[in-house]
N, C-alpha and C positions, 0 to 999 in steps of 0.2 A: 577153718576160721569156725569157732564157736555158735554153734547154733543159739543158746540160750544166751551167751552174752550180746549177739549180736540182736537178737528180738529185747532185750534190754536196753539196748542205746536207741533201736528204732522207737520205743515205747516212751523212752524219756524225751528224746528228740520231738517226737509228735507231740507229747503234754507241753513241753518248752512252748513249741508253736502256738498250740492253741490257748495258752496262757496268756501269751504275748499278745495274739490278736484280739482276745476278750479285755486285755488290758488296754489295748490302744482302742477300743472300740469305746470302752468308757471313757476314756481321756478326752476322746475327740467328740463325745457326743456332751459332755458337762463341763468342758475347758476349752481354752482357747488353744489353738494349734501351737506346738513349739513350748508349752508348757514343760518344767522342769522334768527330766526325765523320759519325754516320749521320744525323744530322738533315740535314747539309749534302748528302749524297750524295742523299737522299731528295729532297730539295728540287730537286737538280740531274735526277735523272731524271724528276721530275714535270714541270718546265719543258720537259726536252727531248720528253717525251711529247706535252705539248700544243703546242709549236711544230713535233711532227712532223706532229699530226693537222690544224692550222691550215693548214701547206704543203701537205698532202696535198689536204687539199679545195680549197683555193684555185687549185689548179694541175691541176685536172681537165682542162681544155680548152685550156690554153697549151701553146705549141709554137712552131716554127718553119714559114713555107711555102717551101718552095723552088722556084721555077717555072725550068722545064727548057725546051728548044725542043719536046719530045714528051710533057711530063707535068708534073703537079704532085705534089710529095712533101710530106705532111704529118708533120712530125716533134712528135709529143705529148713531153710532160714523163713521164708515167706510163702510155703506151701505145706497143706496136709503131707504127714509121713506116707511112705506108699511101701508094701510089703510084696516081694516077690520071690514066689519058691525058684527052688534050682531047677525045677523043671520048666518053668518059663524063660530061663535064659540060653538064649544060644550062644552067643560069644560077646566079648569085652574088648573094648578098644580105651587104653589108657593114653592120655595125651600129659606126659610128665610135665611141660611146661606152655602152658596157654597164658599169652602174654596179656593181661590186662592193666589199665591205669590205677594209680594210687596218687595219693597227696605229694608224693616227693619222686617218685619214679615209676618205672613199670616194675610189675610184680608179677612172678613166675607160679601161677596156679595149676595145681593138676587138674583134671578133667576126665572123668569116669565116664562112657558112653556104653550101655548094656545095649545090645542087640536081641529083641527078643523073638521066641518062636513064632509071633503073630506077625512079624515082620517090621513092626516099632521099635522105637528105641526110646530110651531114657538115660539122662544125662544128670552128672552131678558133679561139684568139685568138692573134692573129700578135703581134710585136712591134709593129709599126707597121701604118697604114691604107693605106699606099702599094702594099699588095698588090692593092687593088681596080684600081689602074691599070694595073699589069700583067698583071691576068686581062683588062681591056679590050683590050689592046694584041694578046692572041690571040684577040680575037673572042668573047669570054664578054659577055653580056648581064649589068652588074653594077648592082644598085639599091642606093643608097646612104641608109641613115637616118644623118641628122646629129644629132636628138636625144639626150639623155641618155635611156637606158632602163634600167628594173629588169630582172632575170632574168624575174619574171613577166610585166612588159607584152612582153618580148622574146619569150617563148615563145608569146604571142598575136599578136604582129607577125609573127613569122616562125618557124614550126613546126618543130621540131628544132633551134633554134638554141641553147636552154641546156638543164639536166636538173633533174630535181625536186631534186637535191641541192643545183645552185646557187640554186634558189627559196629551200631551206630555209639558205642559206649565213649571214643574218642573225640567226636564232635560235642557229643552231651558234655563229656566231663569239661572240655574246655568253656564249655558255654557257660555250665555251673559254678566252675570254679573261678573262672577270670573274667568272663564279659559281664556276668550278670550283678556282682559283687562292684567292678567298675562302675556299673551303671547306676548302681544304688547309693554309691559315693558320690558320683555326680550329681543326682537328684538332690543329695542331703545339701552339696554345696551350692548348687544354682538357686534352690529353694530359699 
């Protein structure tokens, strides 16, 4: 997942949500409810908010890994970049296929977990799994798990590789993409 493109999508969805909200507020303050265009603006705003939440949830740990001669830079979509020197990294675990939901099916995203000398871990989902080979070239021991794993199983195999939010992503995904739109459509027709 490209960091810049994802940030642009989040910014556009946020802007559409805000514009729709301001427009609806103006319509409801100065006009009759149900005035021409208010339903379309409401649906557009709700869809933008739903997509914004979905993109934000699914891109929590996505980013780019830039390997330099003396350091590793982790560029997250929703967090500031983090630079680690080679001396800080003890070992790494690469999950080649972390199962995360998407709009149409389950996506396989790699997940890299760096174990630090301080005892902590740092995780990121890079664009591809070739990062493991690059880390090995710099002398880092990389354990690669090739089997597809769910976020819950990944957390058990590699502590610190996933978050609680990623474990709850399936119920949240179902709620955001199925239940909420059905509730909105039902509300529009009942009203």
